[in-house]
C-alpha positions as CSV (number, residue, x, y, z in Angstrom):
1,M,13.7,77.7,83.1
2,N,14.1,81.3,82.0
3,L,14.6,82.0,78.3
4,E,16.3,85.3,77.5
5,T,16.3,86.1,73.8
6,E,19.1,88.5,72.7
7,N,18.4,90.5,69.6
8,T,21.9,91.2,68.4
9,M,21.3,93.2,65.3
10,S,22.1,96.4,67.3
11,S,24.5,98.8,65.8
12,Q,25.4,100.6,68.9
13,N,29.0,101.9,69.2
14,N,31.2,99.1,70.5
15,T,33.7,101.6,72.0
16,S,31.3,102.7,74.8
17,P,32.6,102.4,78.3
18,K,30.8,99.1,78.8
19,R,32.4,97.6,75.6
20,T,35.8,99.0,76.5
21,A,35.6,97.2,79.9
22,E,34.6,94.0,78.0
23,L,37.5,94.4,75.6
24,E,39.9,94.3,78.5
25,E,38.7,90.8,79.2
26,L,40.0,89.2,75.9
27,L,40.7,86.0,77.7
28,I,37.6,83.9,77.4
29,D,36.9,81.4,80.3
30,A,36.3,77.9,79.1
31,E,34.1,77.5,82.2
32,A,32.3,80.8,81.8
33,D,29.0,79.0,81.8
34,D,29.6,77.9,85.3
35,E,27.9,80.4,87.6
36,A,29.9,79.4,90.7
37,V,33.1,80.0,88.8
38,Q,32.1,83.4,87.6
39,Q,31.0,84.5,91.1
40,T,34.0,83.0,92.9
41,Q,36.8,85.5,93.7
42,P,39.7,83.2,94.8
43,V,42.2,84.5,97.3
44,L,45.6,83.4,95.9
45,R,48.1,82.4,98.5
46,R,51.1,82.8,96.2
47,P,50.0,84.8,93.1
48,W,53.6,85.1,91.9
49,L,53.9,81.3,91.7
50,L,50.6,81.1,89.7
51,L,51.9,83.8,87.4
52,L,55.2,82.1,86.9
53,G,53.4,78.8,86.2
54,L,51.0,80.4,83.7
55,I,53.9,82.0,81.8
56,L,55.9,78.7,81.7
57,V,52.8,76.8,80.5
58,A,52.1,79.5,77.8
59,L,55.7,79.3,76.6
60,N,55.0,75.6,75.7
61,L,52.0,76.2,73.5
62,R,54.0,77.0,70.3
63,P,57.5,75.3,70.4
64,A,56.0,71.9,69.3
65,L,54.6,73.7,66.2
66,S,57.4,76.1,65.3
67,S,60.3,73.8,66.1
68,M,59.5,71.5,63.2
69,A,59.6,74.0,60.4
70,P,63.3,74.8,60.3
71,L,64.1,71.0,60.4
72,L,61.4,69.9,58.0
73,S,63.8,69.5,55.1
74,D,66.2,67.4,57.1
75,V,63.4,65.3,58.6
76,S,61.9,64.7,55.1
77,K,65.2,63.6,53.7
78,S,66.1,61.4,56.6
79,L,62.7,59.6,56.5
80,G,62.1,59.8,52.8
81,L,58.9,61.9,53.1
82,S,57.3,63.4,50.1
83,A,56.2,67.1,50.1
84,A,52.6,65.9,50.6
85,Q,53.6,63.9,53.6
86,A,55.6,66.8,54.9
87,G,52.5,68.9,54.4
88,L,50.4,66.4,56.4
89,L,53.0,66.6,59.1
90,T,52.5,70.4,59.4
91,T,48.7,70.0,59.1
92,L,48.1,67.4,61.8
93,P,48.9,69.4,64.8
94,V,46.8,72.4,63.6
95,L,43.9,70.1,62.8
96,C,44.1,68.7,66.3
97,L,43.9,72.2,67.8
98,G,40.4,72.4,66.4
99,L,39.3,68.8,66.9
100,F,40.3,68.6,70.6
101,A,39.5,72.1,71.7
102,P,35.9,71.2,72.6
103,L,37.2,68.6,75.0
104,A,38.7,71.2,77.3
105,P,35.5,72.4,79.1
106,V,34.3,68.8,79.5
107,L,37.6,67.7,81.1
108,A,37.7,70.9,83.2
109,R,34.3,70.3,84.7
110,R,35.1,66.6,85.4
111,F,38.6,66.9,86.8
112,G,39.2,70.7,87.4
113,A,41.1,73.0,85.1
114,E,44.3,72.8,87.1
115,R,44.5,69.0,87.1
116,V,43.8,68.9,83.4
117,V,46.5,71.4,82.6
118,L,49.0,69.4,84.6
119,G,48.0,66.1,82.9
120,I,48.0,67.6,79.4
121,L,51.5,69.1,80.0
122,L,52.6,65.5,80.5
123,T,50.9,64.3,77.4
124,L,52.5,67.2,75.5
125,A,55.9,66.0,76.8
126,G,55.0,62.5,75.7
127,G,54.1,63.7,72.2
128,I,57.4,65.5,71.9
129,I,59.3,62.4,72.9
130,L,57.3,60.2,70.6
131,R,57.8,62.2,67.5
132,S,61.5,62.5,68.0
133,S,62.3,58.9,69.0
134,F,60.3,56.3,67.0
135,G,60.8,57.0,63.3
136,E,58.1,57.9,60.8
137,I,55.2,56.4,62.8
138,G,56.3,58.1,66.0
139,L,56.8,61.4,64.1
140,F,53.2,61.5,63.0
141,A,51.7,60.0,66.2
142,G,53.7,62.4,68.3
143,S,52.6,65.4,66.2
144,V,48.9,64.4,66.7
145,L,49.4,64.0,70.5
146,A,51.3,67.3,70.8
147,G,48.6,69.2,68.7
148,A,45.8,67.7,70.8
149,S,47.5,68.7,74.0
150,I,48.1,72.2,72.8
151,G,44.5,72.4,71.7
152,V,43.2,71.6,75.2
153,I,45.6,73.8,77.2
154,G,45.0,76.6,74.8
155,V,41.4,76.8,75.7
156,L,41.8,76.2,79.5
157,L,44.8,78.5,80.2
158,P,43.1,81.8,79.3
159,G,40.1,80.9,81.4
160,I,42.4,80.4,84.5
161,V,44.0,83.8,83.8
162,K,40.6,85.5,83.5
163,R,39.3,83.9,86.7
164,D,42.3,84.5,89.0
165,F,43.5,87.8,87.5
166,A,40.1,89.4,86.7
167,K,41.2,92.9,87.6
168,Q,44.4,92.6,85.6
169,A,42.8,90.9,82.5
170,G,44.1,93.5,80.1
171,A,47.7,93.3,81.3
172,M,47.5,89.6,81.5
173,T,46.4,89.5,77.9
174,G,49.7,91.1,77.0
175,V,51.6,88.7,79.2
176,Y,49.8,85.7,77.7
177,T,50.5,86.9,74.1
178,M,54.1,87.7,74.9
179,A,54.7,84.2,76.3
180,L,53.1,82.6,73.2
181,C,55.2,84.7,70.8
182,L,58.4,84.2,72.9
183,G,57.9,80.4,72.9
184,A,57.4,80.3,69.2
185,A,60.4,82.5,68.5
186,M,62.7,80.6,70.8
187,A,61.9,77.3,69.1
188,A,62.1,78.6,65.6
189,G,65.4,80.3,66.1
190,S,67.2,77.7,68.3
191,T,66.1,74.2,67.1
192,V,68.6,74.0,64.2
193,P,71.6,75.2,66.3
194,L,70.5,72.7,69.0
195,S,70.4,69.8,66.5
196,E,73.8,70.8,65.1
197,H,75.2,70.8,68.7
198,F,73.9,67.3,69.1
199,D,75.9,65.9,66.1
200,K,73.3,67.2,63.6
201,S,70.6,65.1,65.0
202,W,67.1,66.4,64.1
203,A,65.6,64.1,66.7
204,M,67.6,65.7,69.5
205,G,66.7,69.2,68.2
206,L,63.0,68.3,68.3
207,G,63.2,66.3,71.5
208,F,64.9,69.1,73.4
209,W,61.5,70.9,73.8
210,V,60.4,68.2,76.2
211,I,62.5,69.9,78.9
212,P,60.5,73.2,79.0
213,A,57.3,71.1,79.1
214,L,58.5,69.1,82.1
215,I,59.8,72.3,83.9
216,A,56.4,73.9,83.4
217,A,54.7,70.8,84.8
218,I,56.9,71.0,87.9
219,F,56.1,74.7,88.5
220,W,52.4,74.1,87.8
221,L,52.1,71.2,90.3
222,P,51.3,73.5,93.4
223,Q,48.2,74.8,91.6
224,V,46.5,71.4,91.5
225,G,45.4,71.6,95.1
226,Q,43.7,75.0,94.7
227,K,39.9,75.0,95.0
228,H,37.6,77.4,93.2
229,G,34.1,76.4,94.1
230,A,31.5,74.1,92.7
231,H,30.8,73.8,89.0
232,N,27.1,74.3,88.4
233,V,26.1,75.0,84.9
234,A,24.0,78.2,84.8
235,Y,23.5,79.1,81.1
236,R,23.2,77.5,77.7
237,V,23.6,79.6,74.6
238,R,21.7,78.4,71.5
239,G,21.6,79.7,67.9
240,L,25.3,80.4,67.1
241,L,25.4,77.8,64.3
242,R,22.5,79.5,62.6
243,D,23.9,83.0,62.9
244,P,25.8,84.4,59.8
245,L,27.8,86.9,61.9
246,A,29.1,84.0,64.1
247,W,30.3,82.2,61.0
248,Q,32.0,85.3,59.7
249,V,33.9,85.6,62.9
250,T,34.8,81.9,62.7
251,L,35.9,82.1,59.1
252,Y,38.1,85.1,59.9
253,M,39.7,83.3,62.8
254,G,40.2,80.2,60.7
255,L,41.6,81.9,57.6
256,Q,44.0,84.2,59.3
257,S,45.2,81.2,61.4
258,S,45.7,79.2,58.2
259,L,48.2,81.8,57.0
260,A,49.9,81.8,60.4
261,Y,50.3,78.0,60.5
262,I,51.6,78.1,56.9
263,V,54.3,80.4,58.1
264,F,55.1,78.2,61.1
265,G,55.1,75.1,59.0
266,W,56.6,76.1,55.7
267,L,58.3,79.5,55.7
268,P,61.7,78.2,56.6
269,S,61.5,75.6,53.9
270,I,60.5,78.3,51.4
271,L,63.5,80.4,52.5
272,I,65.8,77.4,52.3
273,G,64.6,76.9,48.8
274,R,65.6,80.5,48.1
275,G,69.1,79.9,49.2
276,L,69.2,80.4,53.0
277,T,70.7,77.9,55.4
278,P,68.4,76.2,57.8
279,T,69.9,78.3,60.7
280,Q,69.3,81.5,58.8
281,A,65.7,80.5,57.8
282,G,64.9,79.7,61.4
283,L,66.2,83.0,62.6
284,V,64.1,84.9,60.0
285,L,61.0,83.0,61.3
286,S,62.0,83.7,64.9
287,G,62.5,87.4,64.2
288,S,59.1,87.7,62.4
289,V,57.4,86.1,65.3
290,I,59.0,88.4,67.9
291,V,57.8,91.4,65.9
292,Q,54.3,90.1,66.3
293,L,54.4,91.1,70.0
294,V,54.3,94.8,69.1
295,S,51.3,94.6,66.8
296,S,49.4,92.1,68.8
297,L,49.4,94.5,71.8
298,A,48.6,97.6,69.7
299,A,46.0,96.3,67.2
300,P,43.0,95.8,69.6
301,W,43.4,99.2,71.1
302,L,43.7,100.9,67.7
303,A,40.8,98.8,66.2
304,T,38.3,100.1,68.9
305,R,39.0,103.8,68.2
306,G,36.7,103.8,65.1
307,K,33.1,102.9,64.7
308,D,33.9,99.3,63.7
309,Q,36.9,97.1,62.9
310,R,36.6,96.7,59.1
311,P,39.4,99.3,58.2
312,A,41.8,97.7,60.7
313,I,41.1,94.2,59.4
314,V,41.8,95.2,55.8
315,I,45.0,97.0,56.8
316,V,46.5,94.1,58.8
317,M,45.6,91.6,56.2
318,V,47.2,93.7,53.5
319,L,50.3,93.9,55.6
320,T,50.3,90.1,56.1
321,L,49.9,89.4,52.4
322,A,52.6,91.9,51.5
323,G,55.0,90.2,53.9
324,L,54.2,86.8,52.6
325,F,54.6,87.8,48.9
326,G,57.8,89.7,49.8
327,C,59.3,86.6,51.5
328,L,58.3,84.5,48.5
329,Y,59.2,86.8,45.6
330,A,61.2,89.8,46.6
331,P,65.0,90.0,46.3
332,I,66.7,88.0,49.0
333,E,68.6,91.0,50.3
334,D,65.3,92.6,51.3
335,L,64.1,89.5,53.1
336,W,64.4,90.8,56.7
337,G,62.3,93.9,55.9
338,W,59.5,91.8,54.5
339,A,59.7,89.4,57.5
340,I,59.1,92.4,59.8
341,V,56.1,93.5,57.7
342,L,54.8,89.9,57.9
343,G,55.2,89.9,61.7
344,L,53.4,93.2,62.1
345,G,50.5,92.0,60.0
346,Q,50.2,88.5,61.6
347,G,50.4,89.7,65.2
348,A,47.6,92.1,64.5
349,T,45.4,89.6,62.7
350,F,45.5,87.1,65.6
351,S,44.8,89.7,68.3
352,L,42.0,91.2,66.2
353,A,40.4,87.7,65.9
354,L,40.3,87.5,69.7
355,T,39.0,91.0,69.9
356,L,36.1,90.3,67.5
357,I,34.9,87.4,69.7
358,V,34.4,89.9,72.5
359,L,33.0,92.7,70.5
360,R,30.5,90.6,68.7
361,S,29.2,89.1,71.9
362,R,26.7,90.8,74.3
363,D,28.0,89.0,77.4
364,S,30.5,86.6,78.7
365,H,28.2,83.5,78.2
366,V,27.9,84.3,74.5
367,A,31.6,85.1,74.2
368,A,32.6,81.8,75.7
369,N,30.5,79.9,73.3
370,L,31.5,82.0,70.3
371,S,35.2,81.5,71.3
372,S,34.7,77.7,71.3
373,M,33.0,77.8,67.9
374,A,35.6,80.0,66.4
375,Q,38.5,77.9,67.7
376,G,36.9,74.5,67.0
377,F,35.8,75.1,63.5
378,G,38.4,77.8,62.8
379,Y,41.5,75.7,63.6
380,T,40.0,72.8,61.7
381,L,39.7,75.0,58.6
382,A,43.2,76.5,59.3
383,S,44.8,73.0,59.0
384,M,43.9,72.9,55.3
385,G,46.3,75.7,54.5
386,P,49.6,73.9,55.4
387,F,48.4,70.8,53.7
388,A,47.6,72.7,50.5
389,V,51.0,74.2,50.4
390,G,52.6,70.7,50.6
391,I,50.4,69.4,47.8
392,V,51.1,72.4,45.5
393,H,54.9,72.1,46.2
394,D,54.7,68.4,45.4
395,W,52.9,69.0,42.2
396,T,55.1,71.8,40.9
397,G,58.4,71.0,42.5
398,G,58.9,74.6,43.6
399,W,57.4,77.4,45.7
400,T,56.3,80.0,43.1
401,A,52.8,78.7,42.8
402,V,52.3,78.8,46.6
403,G,51.6,82.5,46.2
404,W,48.2,81.6,44.8
405,I,47.3,79.9,48.1
406,F,48.4,83.0,50.0
407,G,46.2,85.2,47.8
408,V,43.1,83.1,47.9
409,I,43.3,82.6,51.7
410,G,44.1,86.3,52.3
411,L,41.2,87.5,50.1
412,G,38.8,85.1,51.9
413,A,40.0,86.5,55.3
414,I,39.4,90.0,54.1
415,L,35.9,89.2,52.9
416,A,35.0,87.4,56.1
417,G,36.6,90.2,58.2
418,L,34.4,92.8,56.4
419,G,31.4,90.9,57.7
420,A,32.8,90.1,61.1
421,G,34.1,93.7,61.6
422,R,30.7,95.3,61.6
423,S,29.4,96.9,64.8
424,L,26.8,94.2,65.5
425,Y,26.1,91.4,68.0
426,V,25.6,87.7,67.2
427,Q,21.9,86.7,67.4
428,V,21.5,84.0,70.0
429,V,19.2,82.7,72.7
430,S,20.7,82.6,76.2
431,E,18.9,79.9,78.2
432,K,19.1,80.0,82.0
433,I,18.8,76.6,83.6
């Protein structure tokens, strides 16, 4: 057994050619600790079919989350939910993202990543059907199942991309991000019109999104037979939980995600409370999410032009907070402008969170483990934001006080980001087995 201790308190410039090459591999493989997987260079018989399957699967990683928000008021009135219960409804899927993410590598090693993705797509479809067809119990149980499914696929899918499109990892990062944003925007903007088309049935509006999940499963089916070599664990990384920098990266990931899922879960309700119709509120959320595509592609490149990422983190978080406060307090006629500002800020904060995982890691083994830590703990923390919004709204009967939640979370993200953005490495021990 060979122990290799990595002193990570180096302050070397992270924009060196080596780090630039690493930055192009933002997609962290859930099986990166498997030596055979890293060394295998699969020959794809039909790469276009894999690419199409990946895009269709990625499109399904946000609709189950963003489709609920525009209909949350109708769902609450129909089932008699309190604001706290509605907050729990928006919290559960996000909580499951963190709680079930660690299962992904375990399932992938046992059954193979392709089989797991196919199976979890079917559980996602089952969760969507459950929450739209069986009243209050089905609503909550289906939300849990859908969130757990997204948490597992969200860890596995980037790893498959990195493995099979290693030379195009940078371009595929953009494709992956685009698919996520497009799926979220489609669901946010079209769920209310769909429900109105089906005799104003919120259940039909939510249940519609089972169709894209099943289509993705059909196009993913050919990938199940692909083989990528044996899975032999080669490295174990220890010490992340004792490293302050790793926790700063995790806190930044969690806090910026908390604001993102508050937007997914509550922004339409906030805008409806300010006088917009559900359709208009959904379109505002959809437009803001589409804008994220621009900044999510540009922010990592811009952030690596300086000596560290601290200035970029402060700028994008200020943009995010400005957009949130604008949507909450600014005159309603200026709403679309603030929604665009919000989209620019939030797209950049998410992509910077992914970038920090790579820049703070000395190699792919550390990056894979730091990614698991940041997503597992981070998304669990993120789930508290939507729940807090529901509680505060229930207490106050309005939305004005929610601004305090935005401010506290945003300030915490800036403070964590000032630590995570330093040009250092996490201090760990990489153990070769």
